[in-house]
C-alpha distance (Angstrom), angle and dihedral (degrees) to the residues before:
residue distance angle dihedral
X1 . . .
X2 3.80 . .
X3 3.84 122.9 .
X4 3.82 124.3 -163.6
X5 3.85 122.5 -175.3
X6 3.83 119.9 -127.8
X7 3.81 122.0 -133.3
X8 3.80 93.8 -123.8
X9 3.78 93.7 46.0
X10 3.75 133.6 -81.6
X11 3.77 130.4 66.7
X12 3.78 141.8 -99.8
X13 3.79 113.4 -135.2
X14 3.79 121.7 -160.0
X15 3.76 122.9 -164.9
X16 3.79 128.5 -159.3
X17 3.78 129.1 -172.8
X18 3.81 107.5 -103.8
X19 3.81 89.8 -142.2
X20 3.82 89.5 61.0
X21 3.80 91.5 52.5
X22 3.79 91.5 48.9
X23 3.82 90.9 48.3
X24 3.82 89.9 51.1
X25 3.81 90.7 50.2
X26 3.81 89.1 50.1
X27 3.81 91.6 52.0
X28 3.80 90.4 49.1
X29 3.81 90.2 51.3
X30 3.80 88.6 48.6
X31 3.82 92.4 52.5
X32 3.80 92.4 44.5
X33 3.79 88.8 53.5
X34 3.80 91.3 57.7
X35 3.81 90.2 48.6
X36 3.80 89.9 53.0
X37 3.81 90.5 48.7
X38 3.81 92.3 51.9
X39 3.79 91.8 46.6
X40 3.80 91.4 50.9
X41 3.80 91.6 48.7
X42 3.79 91.8 50.6
X43 3.80 92.2 47.5
X44 3.80 94.4 49.1
X45 3.80 94.8 46.2
X46 3.79 90.7 50.0
X47 3.80 90.5 52.1
X48 3.80 91.6 51.3
X49 3.78 93.3 47.2
X50 3.81 90.5 49.9
X51 3.81 91.1 52.7
X52 3.80 93.0 48.9
X53 3.81 91.8 44.1
X54 3.80 91.4 50.0
X55 3.79 92.9 50.2
X56 3.80 91.4 49.6
X57 3.81 91.8 49.9
X58 3.80 89.1 51.4
X59 3.78 89.9 52.6
X60 3.83 92.6 -115.1
X61 3.76 94.0 134.0
X62 3.79 97.8 156.1
X63 3.80 92.4 52.7
X64 3.82 90.5 48.3
X65 3.80 88.6 52.3
X66 3.82 91.1 50.2
X67 3.82 90.8 51.4
X68 3.80 91.0 48.5
X69 3.81 93.2 47.6
X70 3.81 91.2 47.9
X71 3.81 90.5 53.4
X72 3.80 91.9 48.2
X73 3.80 91.1 48.3
X74 3.81 93.9 48.6
X75 3.81 91.0 48.2
X76 3.82 91.6 48.9
X77 3.81 91.9 50.2
X78 3.80 91.8 49.9
X79 3.79 92.4 49.1
X80 3.78 89.8 48.4
X81 3.80 89.9 58.3
X82 3.81 88.7 53.9
X83 3.80 97.0 43.8
X84 3.82 92.8 105.9
X85 3.82 96.3 45.3
X86 3.79 98.6 95.7
X87 3.79 100.6 -174.7
X88 3.83 103.4 98.8
X89 3.80 97.8 -159.9
X90 3.79 91.2 52.1
X91 3.81 91.4 49.3
X92 3.81 90.1 49.3
X93 3.81 90.8 51.1
X94 3.81 92.4 50.4
X95 3.80 91.3 48.9
X96 3.79 89.1 53.5
X97 3.80 92.2 46.7
X98 3.80 88.5 54.3
X99 3.80 89.2 57.7
X100 3.80 91.1 48.0
X101 3.82 90.4 49.6
X102 3.81 91.2 53.1
X103 3.78 88.8 51.2
X104 3.82 89.2 53.7
X105 3.82 94.3 42.9
X106 3.81 91.0 -114.7
X107 3.80 122.8 144.3
X108 3.82 103.6 -126.2
X109 3.80 114.8 -163.5
X110 3.79 133.5 -172.7
X111 3.79 107.1 -155.7
X112 3.79 115.1 -117.7
X113 3.78 113.5 -105.1
X114 3.81 94.3 31.7
X115 3.79 109.1 154.4
X116 3.79 141.6 162.1
X117 3.81 129.1 177.1
X118 3.83 125.2 -129.7
X119 3.82 87.2 -106.4
X120 3.81 87.7 85.4
X121 3.79 94.9 58.7
X122 3.84 87.3 94.2
X123 3.81 88.0 65.9
X124 3.81 95.7 41.1
X125 3.81 93.7 121.3
X126 3.80 92.0 55.3
X127 3.81 92.9 45.1
X128 3.79 93.0 49.0
X129 3.80 91.1 47.4
X130 3.81 92.1 49.3
X131 3.80 97.6 44.9
X132 3.80 92.5 40.6
X133 3.80 93.7 53.2
X134 3.79 95.7 41.4
X135 3.80 95.0 48.7
X136 3.80 91.8 46.1
X137 3.81 89.8 50.9
X138 3.81 89.4 48.4
X139 3.81 91.0 52.7
X140 3.80 90.8 49.5
X141 3.81 91.6 46.5
X142 3.81 89.0 65.2
X143 3.80 88.3 64.1
X144 3.78 96.3 -140.3
X145 3.80 92.8 -52.9
X146 3.82 125.5 120.8
X147 3.78 112.0 -93.3
X148 3.77 145.0 130.5
X149 3.80 133.4 -88.8
X150 3.80 119.6 -171.4
X151 3.81 127.4 -167.3
X152 3.80 121.6 -162.9
X153 3.80 122.4 -173.9
X154 3.79 121.4 -174.2
X155 3.77 142.4 164.0
X156 3.79 136.6 -159.5
X157 3.83 135.3 166.9
X158 3.82 90.2 -81.7
X159 3.81 95.8 54.7
X160 3.79 140.4 -82.3
X161 3.79 136.3 -53.8
X162 3.79 134.1 -157.1
X163 3.78 126.0 -169.1
X164 3.80 124.5 -171.8
X165 3.79 112.4 -170.9
X166 3.81 129.1 -175.7
X167 3.77 135.5 -176.7
X168 3.81 93.6 -134.4
X169 3.82 126.6 121.3
X170 3.81 94.9 -91.2
X171 3.79 137.8 -113.1
X172 3.80 116.7 -40.9
X173 3.83 110.7 -101.7
X174 3.81 87.7 -132.1
X175 3.81 92.4 72.0
X176 3.81 103.2 25.8
X177 3.80 94.8 103.9
X178 3.82 94.3 48.2
X179 3.79 98.3 33.6
X180 3.82 95.3 128.8
X181 3.80 97.3 43.6
X182 3.81 124.1 98.9
X183 3.78 114.4 -85.6
X184 3.80 95.9 15.9
X185 3.82 102.6 140.9
X186 3.78 145.3 113.8
X187 3.84 91.8 -146.9
X188 3.79 97.1 85.1
X189 3.79 136.2 -119.9
X190 3.80 117.3 -3.7
X191 3.79 95.7 27.5
X192 3.79 134.4 91.5
X193 3.80 98.9 72.4
X194 3.83 102.2 96.5
X195 3.80 98.9 73.8
X196 3.80 91.8 39.5
X197 3.80 90.4 54.3
X198 3.80 92.7 45.7
X199 3.80 90.5 48.7
X200 3.80 91.5 51.2
X201 3.81 91.7 51.5
X202 3.78 93.1 46.8
X203 3.80 93.5 47.6
X204 3.81 91.2 47.6
X205 3.83 87.6 61.7
X206 3.82 92.1 48.4
X207 3.80 93.4 -102.8
X208 3.79 135.6 127.5
X209 3.79 136.2 -130.8
X210 3.78 125.6 -166.3
X211 3.76 141.9 153.8
X212 3.78 133.7 -136.8
X213 3.80 142.6 163.9
X214 3.78 116.1 -109.5
X215 3.80 124.6 -179.7
X216 3.79 90.9 -21.0
X217 3.80 94.4 -48.4
X218 3.79 133.2 106.8
X219 3.79 114.1 -119.2
X220 3.80 127.5 -170.7
X221 3.80 113.8 -164.1
X222 3.79 126.1 -162.2
X223 3.81 122.4 -172.2
X224 3.80 127.3 -175.9
X225 3.80 127.4 -176.5
X226 3.79 117.2 -120.7
X227 3.83 109.6 -82.4
X228 3.78 117.7 -109.1
X229 3.78 115.9 -97.8
X230 3.78 114.4 -93.9
X231 3.79 142.6 93.1
X232 3.85 114.1 -41.9
X233 3.77 92.0 -127.2
X234 3.81 100.6 116.3
X235 3.80 118.9 71.5
X236 3.78 118.7 -153.5
């Protein structure tokens, strides 16, 4: 609610649906995530170019070639793991998250066998929002320490599943029960909206999101039922 006083006395009150405000905040978080991904990519590529340039200036051509080949090999292996994920925006996000992980000294893994058919392109916005938020939370859960974050994406006749796993200490018991409600966070004022927004999107598509601890790791699981047959025109 917004209230503005009138010169002659009285007030004008304006009301806005809270759900609209939350959706707008979610979209802003989504856009900010892409900005962070692009910044991380730019930073990492500059670092690599500086290393190669320095080696060439020092006349260490063979070492520069080894560095270049290692980068090409690592990139090819990562892309191979994503070859069967046929939602381009999701693949682009994961490639950017890999760059961000390298910047943070985090081992970022795409599980072997990950796959997703083009059928899910109609829900690309929801998938990008979910994976973007969950991976960012996983990075932050490591608290600036080296660790590992693994993303698994799968599909079966019933629908699709995403798992984001991290080697951090786990979710604080203080917020476990209200983890997917607005404002649930240990990060302070202005946080606690990402998971709530993701949960709302997932539930709107008839899906579920939950978290658990498995073998000493935190795992967030997202499940969506198979989309109804029809043209992939409408994004969710």
